[in-house]
Backbone as a ProteinNet text record, in pm:
[ID]
protein_1_A
[PRIMARY]
MSGVSLAAIGPAPETVLARVASAVGRAFSMPVERLPPLPEPEAAYSPARRQWDAALLLRLLLARGPDGGRVLGLTERDLFSPVLSFVYGQAQLRGRAAVVSLARLRPEFHGFSADAAVLERRAAAEAVHEIGHTFGLVHCPDRRCPMSLSIDLADLDGKGEDPCPACSALLEEGLEATCARAEGG
[TERTIARY]
-14907.5	-14936.3	-14891.7	-14844.2	-14801	-14920.4	-14893.8	-14999	-15000.5	-15040.3	-15047	-14949.7	-14869.4	-14781	-14846.5	-14848.4	-14914.7	-14812.4	-14810.9	-14716.1	-14785.1	-14753.3	-14793.4	-14700.8	-14754.9	-14673.2	-14676.8	-14569.1	-14569.4	-14636.7	-14680.1	-14744.1	-14887.4	-14928.9	-15067.2	-15097.6	-15219.7	-15253.8	-15240.9	-15180.6	-15162.3	-15295.5	-15397.4	-15526.4	-15587.7	-15567.5	-15618.7	-15541.2	-15410.4	-15328.5	-15369.5	-15392.4	-15430.7	-15567.5	-15663.9	-15798	-15793.1	-15716.6	-15702.6	-15637.5	-15530.8	-15463.3	-15560.2	-15639.1	-15735.1	-15842.4	-15899.3	-16006.1	-15956.7	-15839.1	-15784.3	-15749.5	-15688.4	-15654.9	-15778.4	-15884.2	-16008.9	-16077.7	-16086.9	-16158.9	-16094.2	-15961.7	-15891.2	-15825.6	-15849.7	-15796.8	-15648.1	-15573.6	-15429.3	-15358.8	-15232	-15158.4	-15133	-15130.7	-15096.3	-14972.8	-14866.5	-14739.4	-14728.5	-14688.8	-14669.2	-14526.1	-14512.7	-14382.4	-14352.5	-14225.2	-14192.9	-14253.5	-14280.6	-14336.8	-14244.9	-14306.9	-14232.9	-14236	-14131.8	-14132.5	-14230.6	-14285.3	-14374	-14288.9	-14310.4	-14230.5	-14275.6	-14186.2	-14220.9	-14272.9	-14223.7	-14266.1	-14414.1	-14476.1	-14617	-14709.9	-14655.8	-14739.1	-14758.4	-14884.2	-14917.3	-14954.8	-14866.8	-14901.5	-15026.8	-15048.8	-15166.3	-15296.1	-15294.3	-15414.6	-15416.1	-15300.9	-15283	-15326.5	-15289.8	-15319.5	-15200.1	-15208.1	-15101.1	-15149.4	-15062.4	-15094	-15094.1	-15211.7	-15224.7	-15138.3	-15128.7	-15050.4	-14902.5	-14850.8	-14710.2	-14689.4	-14788.6	-14777.4	-14782.5	-14860.7	-14860.4	-14722	-14657.5	-14521.3	-14423.4	-14436.8	-14352.4	-14372.4	-14496.2	-14524	-14464.5	-14474.4	-14416.4	-14264.8	-14202.6	-14056.6	-14002.9	-14074.9	-14026.1	-14084.6	-14193.9	-14258.1	-14181.3	-14210.9	-14141.3	-14179	-14090.3	-14120.2	-14230.5	-14321.5	-14431.4	-14537.5	-14653.6	-14762.7	-14812.9	-14901.8	-14959.4	-14908.6	-14909.4	-14865	-14971.4	-15009.4	-15112.1	-15051.2	-15067.4	-15019.6	-15135.5	-15114.9	-15211.3	-15143.6	-15210.5	-15154.5	-15257.7	-15208.5	-15295.1	-15321.5	-15248.3	-15258.2	-15383	-15438.1	-15553.1	-15504.1	-15565.5	-15519.3	-15607.3	-15544.6	-15619.7	-15572.2	-15655.8	-15624.8	-15647.1	-15569.7	-15581.4	-15723.1	-15809.6	-15943.7	-16048.2	-16007	-16100.6	-16053.3	-16146.6	-16108	-16045.7	-16082.1	-16019.2	-16050.1	-15973.6	-16002.7	-15981.8	-16067.7	-16047.1	-15929.5	-15911	-15802	-15789.1	-15683.7	-15662.1	-15583	-15605.3	-15535.1	-15510.9	-15417.2	-15393.2	-15488.3	-15576	-15664.3	-15579.6	-15591.8	-15512	-15362.6	-15328.8	-15188.1	-15145.9	-15042.1	-14988.8	-15007.8	-15034.4	-15030.6	-15166.6	-15190	-15310.3	-15274.1	-15346.3	-15323.1	-15457.9	-15465.2	-15586.2	-15547.6	-15626.9	-15608.3	-15702.9	-15649.1	-15731.8	-15792.1	-15742.1	-15781.5	-15932.4	-15997.8	-16142.1	-16225.8	-16161.2	-16233	-16255.6	-16179.7	-16191	-16316.7	-16399.7	-16517.9	-16481.5	-16369.7	-16332.1	-16298.8	-16262.9	-16239.6	-16367.6	-16481.2	-16612.8	-16686.2	-16612.5	-16670.6	-16738	-16720.1	-16778.2	-16671	-16712.3	-16617.9	-16536.7	-16411.8	-16326.4	-16390.1	-16379.9	-16436.2	-16346.4	-16261.8	-16164.4	-16232.4	-16345.3	-16414	-16465.5	-16518.1	-16566.6	-16449.6	-16339.4	-16221.1	-16171.7	-16161.6	-16113.3	-16204.9	-16335.9	-16431.6	-16423.3	-16419.9	-16410.5	-16280.6	-16170.1	-16040.1	-16037.7	-16095.6	-16097.9	-16178.4	-16298	-16381.3	-16312.5	-16250.3	-16182.4	-16059.3	-15987.8	-15870.8	-15912.1	-16019.1	-16068.9	-16109.8	-16175.4	-16216.3	-16094.5	-15992.4	-15876.3	-15797.8	-15779	-15710.1	-15794.4	-15926.6	-16013.2	-15986.9	-15961.9	-15928	-15799.4	-15702.8	-15577.3	-15601.1	-15707.3	-15744	-15837.8	-15866.4	-15948.5	-16096.1	-16135.8	-16276.2	-16307.5	-16424.5	-16469.7	-16583.3	-16639.9	-16744.1	-16867.9	-16919.3	-17030.9	-17160.9	-17272.7	-17400	-17458.1	-17408.6	-17457.7	-17397.4	-17477.6	-17428.2	-17365.6	-17391.6	-17331.1	-17194.6	-17163.1	-17035.1	-16924.2	-16807.5	-16698.5	-16652.9	-16689.6	-16651.2	-16746.9	-16851.9	-16939.6	-16866.7	-16910	-16848.7	-16889.4	-16793.5	-16821.8	-16789.8	-16894.2	-16869.4	-16881.4	-16934.1	-16943.3	-16942.4	-16943	-16934.9	-17059	-17174.7	-17294.7	-17277.3	-17218.8	-17190.3	-17092.2	-16986.1	-16882.4	-16936.6	-17017.7	-17070.7	-17173.3	-17227.5	-17321.2	-17254.8	-17124.6	-17051	-17008.6	-16992.9	-16929.9	-16784.3	-16717.4	-16576.8	-16557.2	-16661.9	-16650.6	-16719	-16651.1	-16712.4	-16843.6	-16936.5	-17066.2	-17044.8	-17148.4	-17132.4	-17086.4	-17137.9	-17097.9	-16949.8	-16905.1	-16763.4	-16674.4	-16721.7	-16644.6	-16625	-16730.3	-16719.5	-16621.1	-16628.9	-16534	-16391.6	-16377	-16245.8	-16191.4	-16275	-16230.8	-16189	-16267.8	-16232.6	-16099.5	-16082	-15957.4	-15838.5	-15855.9	-15745.9	-15712.9	-15816.8	-15790.9	-15714.5	-15750.3	-15679.7	-15536	-15515.3	-15379.7	-15296.8	-15354.6	-15283.7	-15251.9	-15347.4	-15324.4	-15210.3	-15204.2	-15093.6	-14961.8	-14961.6	-14838.7	-14790	-14882.9	-14846.4	-14821.8	-14833.6	-14810.8	-14931.4	-15051.6	-15173.3	-15257.9
15925.1	16028.1	15979.5	16071.5	16038.4	16003.5	15934	15896.9	15986.6	15927.1	15996.7	15928.2	16007.3	15955.6	15983.3	15882.3	15892	15873.4	15967.6	15959	15998	15923.8	15965.6	16079.5	16175.7	16280.8	16248.3	16188.2	16129.7	15993.2	15937.5	15805.5	15813.7	15706.6	15693	15543.8	15503	15361	15301	15185.7	15116.8	15089.6	15051.7	15021.1	15145	15260	15384.3	15418.1	15407	15433.9	15342.5	15215.5	15120	15156	15190.8	15226.2	15353.9	15451	15576	15549.5	15471.2	15439.6	15372.2	15278.5	15208	15302.8	15385.1	15477.1	15580.6	15637.4	15739.2	15675.6	15559.3	15490.9	15460.2	15413.6	15379.8	15506.5	15608.8	15730.9	15803	15795.9	15871.2	15782.1	15652.6	15555.4	15575.6	15582	15598.6	15528.2	15496.7	15428.5	15520.5	15459.2	15530.5	15463.5	15540.9	15492.1	15533.6	15440.4	15469.9	15518.1	15627.7	15683.7	15653.4	15658	15645.3	15763.3	15743.9	15853.7	15975.6	16091.9	16217.7	16266.5	16336.4	16390.4	16505.7	16521.5	16634.5	16759.4	16862.3	16984.5	17064.1	17082.5	17154.6	17294.6	17356.8	17492.8	17500.3	17388.5	17388.3	17392.1	17366.5	17365.8	17507.1	17542.1	17671.9	17650	17687.2	17669.8	17746.7	17863.7	17944.2	17872.2	17802.1	17732.1	17586.1	17534	17391.6	17304.8	17353.4	17285.5	17302.5	17234.5	17237.2	17309.1	17390.3	17472.4	17386.4	17370.5	17285.7	17336.3	17467.5	17522.4	17486.1	17485.2	17446.8	17298.5	17216.5	17073.9	17054	17134.6	17128	17161	17261.5	17296	17182.3	17116.2	17000.4	16893.3	16865.6	16762.8	16799.4	16924.7	16968	16956.2	16988.7	16983.7	16841.2	16753.8	16617.7	16514.4	16547.8	16452.5	16441	16339.6	16321.8	16432.1	16456.2	16553.9	16498.9	16585.4	16543.6	16467.9	16459.5	16389.3	16464.5	16400.4	16459.9	16389.5	16462	16403.9	16432.5	16326.8	16333.6	16293.1	16378.5	16347.5	16318.9	16222.6	16192.2	16215.4	16287.5	16316.7	16291.7	16257.8	16245.3	16381.6	16482.5	16615	16690	16768	16853.6	16973.6	16999.6	17104.2	17228.7	17341.8	17466.3	17538.4	17628.5	17727.2	17860.2	17963.3	18087.3	18143.3	18123.4	18180.7	18081	17957.9	17855.4	17797.1	17756.4	17700.1	17562.3	17489.9	17361.5	17325.7	17232.9	17176.2	17024.7	16951.5	16806.1	16779.6	16868.5	16857.1	16985.7	16992	17110.3	17066.6	17135.1	17103	17228.9	17218.9	17324.7	17302.6	17396.8	17383.8	17385.4	17281.5	17261	17256.6	17214	17203.7	17058.8	17035.4	16900.4	16841.4	16923.3	16873.2	16880.8	16780.2	16774.7	16707.7	16745.4	16685.7	16659.6	16548.7	16511.9	16485.6	16540.1	16516.1	16405.6	16311.4	16204.7	16243.9	16351.1	16386.4	16395.7	16481.5	16503.8	16400.8	16313.6	16205.4	16088.2	16086.3	15978.7	15998.5	15894.6	15908.6	15948.4	15899.3	15928.7	16076.4	16148.9	16292.9	16362.9	16305.5	16364.9	16295.3	16213.5	16150.5	16016.1	15958.6	15828.1	15720.2	15596.2	15484.2	15480.6	15440	15425.3	15325.8	15354.1	15266.4	15276.9	15175.8	15177.8	15187.1	15119	15121.5	15261.3	15331.8	15468.9	15560.3	15548.2	15629.7	15604.9	15480	15446.7	15504.3	15490.7	15542.4	15694.4	15761.2	15907.5	15954.6	15890.1	15928.7	15908.7	15799.5	15772.8	15878.9	15912.2	16013.8	16149.8	16184.9	16315.1	16319.2	16209.6	16205	16221.2	16154.4	16170.6	16315.7	16376.3	16517	16607.2	16591.2	16680.6	16657.5	16533.7	16507.6	16559.3	16551.2	16608.1	16756.1	16828.9	16971.3	16990	16901.9	16917.1	16899.9	16829.4	16814.4	16925.5	17022	17135.3	17120.4	17009.5	16994.6	17087.1	17148.4	17235.9	17165.8	17231.3	17167.4	17137.8	17018.2	16964.3	16977.3	17006.7	17015.8	16878.9	16770.8	16635.9	16595.4	16590.1	16564.5	16426.1	16333.2	16199.8	16194.8	16295.3	16300.6	16339.4	16275.4	16315.1	16459.7	16520.2	16658.7	16759.1	16713.5	16808	16864.8	16981.9	17049.7	16980.8	16959.7	16902.8	17006.2	17055.6	17148.2	17078.1	16954.8	16876.3	16727.6	16642.9	16499	16443.7	16503.4	16456.8	16471.6	16583.8	16603.1	16496.5	16479	16383.3	16240.8	16205.5	16069.1	16040.6	16143.4	16123.3	16102.1	16118.6	16106.7	15963.3	15935.2	15811.7	15838.7	15739.7	15752.9	15774.8	15755.6	15767.9	15894.5	15973.6	16096.6	16068.3	16162.5	16151.3	16156.1	16123.7	16126.8	16261.9	16371.3	16504	16531.1	16503	16524.1	16427	16304.5	16206.9	16255.6	16313.8	16365.8	16481.4	16573.7	16685.4	16634.6	16537.6	16479.9	16413.2	16335.2	16266.9	16366.8	16472.9	16576.6	16640.9	16670.3	16731.9	16640.4	16513.4	16417	16396.8	16392.6	16377.8	16498.3	16619.5	16738.9	16736.9	16690.9	16682.3	16583	16468.1	16366.4	16418.9	16490.1	16542.9	16643.8	16728.6	16824.9	16753	16649.8	16575.9	16504.7	16463.6	16393.1	16489.3	16620	16719.8	16741.3	16696.5	16705.9	16814.2
-9323	-9225.7	-9088.9	-9008.1	-8872.9	-8786.6	-8679.1	-8585.8	-8465.1	-8353.6	-8226.3	-8132	-8062.5	-7958.4	-7824.8	-7737.9	-7608.2	-7498.1	-7403.2	-7291.6	-7161.3	-7057.2	-6922.8	-6882	-6812.1	-6750.8	-6602.4	-6554.5	-6421.6	-6431.6	-6320	-6325.4	-6379.1	-6445.9	-6492.3	-6501.7	-6472.4	-6475.7	-6616.1	-6623.5	-6751.5	-6820.1	-6743.5	-6805.1	-6870.1	-6810.5	-6868.4	-6995.1	-6990.5	-7109.3	-7224.8	-7196	-7300.7	-7359.3	-7273.9	-7322.7	-7406	-7362.1	-7437	-7572.4	-7575	-7701.5	-7798	-7748.7	-7833.4	-7887.1	-7800.6	-7841.6	-7941.9	-7917.6	-8008.2	-8143.2	-8139.6	-8264.7	-8348.1	-8281.8	-8352	-8403.8	-8321.7	-8359.9	-8477	-8486.2	-8589.9	-8694.5	-8685.2	-8782	-8806.5	-8696.8	-8709.4	-8594.4	-8614.7	-8507.8	-8388.7	-8271.7	-8149.3	-8091.7	-8080	-8026.5	-7880.8	-7798.2	-7655.9	-7634.2	-7564.8	-7529.6	-7383.5	-7345	-7202.6	-7125.1	-6996.4	-6916.4	-6915.6	-6910.3	-6902.2	-6757.7	-6715.3	-6578.3	-6566.5	-6447.2	-6421.4	-6402	-6482.9	-6467.2	-6344.9	-6250.4	-6127	-6155.4	-6263	-6296.4	-6334	-6367.9	-6405.8	-6284.9	-6167.1	-6046.8	-5993.5	-5965.2	-5906.5	-5760.2	-5665.9	-5524.6	-5484.4	-5543.5	-5509.2	-5546.6	-5659.1	-5704.8	-5661.5	-5625.4	-5594.5	-5712.6	-5831	-5956.8	-6050.4	-6164.3	-6263.3	-6388.4	-6446.4	-6563	-6689.3	-6750.5	-6869.4	-6984.8	-7001.7	-7112.7	-7099.7	-6978	-6959.6	-6987.4	-6957.6	-6991.3	-7142.2	-7212.9	-7359.4	-7414.6	-7357.4	-7401.8	-7376.4	-7260.9	-7231.8	-7337.9	-7372.1	-7472.6	-7607.8	-7645.6	-7772.5	-7772.1	-7659.9	-7650.2	-7641	-7572.1	-7548.4	-7642.6	-7708.4	-7798.6	-7928.7	-8006.4	-8133.5	-8232.6	-8328.6	-8432.9	-8522.9	-8563.7	-8650.4	-8573.2	-8629.4	-8564.3	-8442.3	-8372	-8252.8	-8129.6	-8019.8	-7893.1	-7787.9	-7715.7	-7613.6	-7480.8	-7381.1	-7247.3	-7153.6	-7063.9	-6957.7	-6824.6	-6736.6	-6605.4	-6496.2	-6380.6	-6262.8	-6200	-6239.6	-6177	-6219.8	-6128.9	-6155.1	-6235.5	-6349.1	-6441.1	-6436.5	-6471.1	-6485.9	-6610	-6653.6	-6755.4	-6684.2	-6712.8	-6634.8	-6620.5	-6718.1	-6710.5	-6659.9	-6630.4	-6583.5	-6450.9	-6367	-6237.6	-6251.7	-6356.9	-6386.7	-6531	-6586	-6717.6	-6708.8	-6779	-6790.9	-6883.8	-6978.9	-7074.5	-7152.1	-7231.7	-7314.9	-7437.4	-7547.9	-7671.9	-7752.3	-7842.2	-7938.3	-8056.1	-8084.1	-8198.7	-8325.4	-8404.5	-8526.5	-8496.7	-8378.5	-8339.2	-8323.8	-8243.6	-8229.3	-8090.3	-7988.9	-7851.7	-7782.5	-7697.6	-7615.6	-7483.5	-7377.9	-7246.7	-7180.3	-7106.1	-7032.8	-6887.7	-6797	-6654.4	-6608.5	-6534	-6477.8	-6342.8	-6282.1	-6145.2	-6128	-6202.4	-6185.8	-6261	-6336.9	-6403.7	-6308.8	-6199.7	-6100.3	-6015.2	-6001.6	-5915.1	-5772.5	-5721.2	-5582.8	-5560.6	-5665.9	-5654.1	-5608.1	-5646.9	-5619	-5504.2	-5427.4	-5309.9	-5333.7	-5453.1	-5483.9	-5473.5	-5475	-5472.3	-5601.6	-5588.8	-5706.7	-5803.3	-5932	-6034.6	-6157.6	-6176.8	-6286.4	-6422.7	-6440.1	-6569.3	-6602	-6502.6	-6523.7	-6559.3	-6487	-6516.3	-6658.3	-6698	-6832.9	-6939.8	-6922.4	-7020.7	-7031.2	-6917	-6918.1	-6982.3	-6947.7	-7003.4	-7154.8	-7202	-7346	-7419.8	-7368.7	-7433.7	-7432.9	-7321.1	-7312.6	-7403.5	-7414.1	-7502.3	-7648.4	-7689.2	-7826.2	-7848.2	-7750.3	-7759.1	-7783.1	-7700.5	-7710.9	-7839.7	-7879.9	-8006.9	-8123.2	-8111.4	-8214.4	-8235.8	-8127.1	-8141.4	-8221.9	-8205	-8281.3	-8430.5	-8467.2	-8608.2	-8655.2	-8569	-8606.9	-8574.4	-8512.4	-8474.4	-8356.6	-8361.6	-8253.4	-8180.1	-8080	-8000.1	-8083.6	-8064.6	-8142.4	-8062.4	-8128.2	-8055.8	-8017.6	-8075.9	-8043.5	-7909.3	-7805.5	-7669	-7653.8	-7745.7	-7738.3	-7805.4	-7883.4	-7955	-7857.6	-7867.4	-7777.6	-7798.7	-7911.4	-7937.2	-7873.6	-7806.3	-7737.3	-7615.2	-7572.9	-7459.4	-7329.4	-7242.4	-7109.5	-7003.5	-6937.7	-6827.5	-6693.2	-6696.2	-6573.3	-6608.6	-6505.8	-6529.5	-6598.4	-6575.3	-6644.4	-6795.6	-6838.8	-6981.4	-7030.3	-6956.3	-6996.1	-6998.8	-6901	-6894.9	-7003.9	-7065.8	-7176.1	-7310.6	-7315.3	-7441.3	-7468.9	-7597.1	-7640.1	-7674.6	-7728.3	-7765.4	-7914.4	-7993.8	-8139.1	-8186.4	-8270.7	-8322	-8394.8	-8384	-8451	-8603.2	-8682.3	-8828.1	-8882.8	-8826.8	-8877.4	-8849	-8726.9	-8693.9	-8770.8	-8789	-8867.3	-9010.1	-9068.1	-9205	-9211	-9114.3	-9110.4	-9092.2	-9005.9	-8979.9	-9104.8	-9172.5	-9293.3	-9400.5	-9417.3	-9514.8	-9478.7	-9350.5	-9305.8	-9321.7	-9289.1	-9304.1	-9450.1	-9537	-9679.2	-9732.3	-9686.3	-9730	-9681.6	-9556.4	-9502.9	-9583.2	-9613.8	-9691.6	-9831.6	-9893.8	-10027.6	-10026.8	-9924.5	-9915	-9895.6	-9811.2	-9784.4	-9909.7	-9996.7	-10119.2	-10233.4	-10205.9	-10309.1	-10398.5	-10354	-10437	-10403
[MASK]
+++++++++++++++++++++++++++++++++++++++++++++++++++++++++++++++++++++++++++++++++++++++++++++++++++++++++++++++++++++++++++++++++++++++++++++++++++++++++++++++++++++++++++++++++++++++++

């Protein structure tokens, strides 16, 4: 089975990329390949909102990412979805692409001192959440599970990086079904 390809969209801190790769690889028991950084598509920027369109970044990842497997992008840009004022990340449910924004995960965005460890932890949990959606996982009621919904930083900070037992079981069943189809079973 294919793994996950991880690419920065524009610049992103190496320590964050490494933590995200480790967390995603552990959570989904699959290899994570690092790709070269991708350019930020100017068309994704909305001057009216002063934010970047997450859906357009997903399209960039699909177009520039490798064939097969999943592709995860990390960006420093603040993201939006047309019906939401901002998103920490976005993914295709049962699709191949996911993107995470580091902008609002940074403590300094909210007026606090910069803290690399907090940024890395938040980015890892959000990346696991978004990649989980690509495997068909939906929002979990267990607030400690990375698949729970985060509407604010308190929600995000309460999450871990490893899926809860219920999500792990769903994930395992889904991965086993995917492997069986790939093997013709």
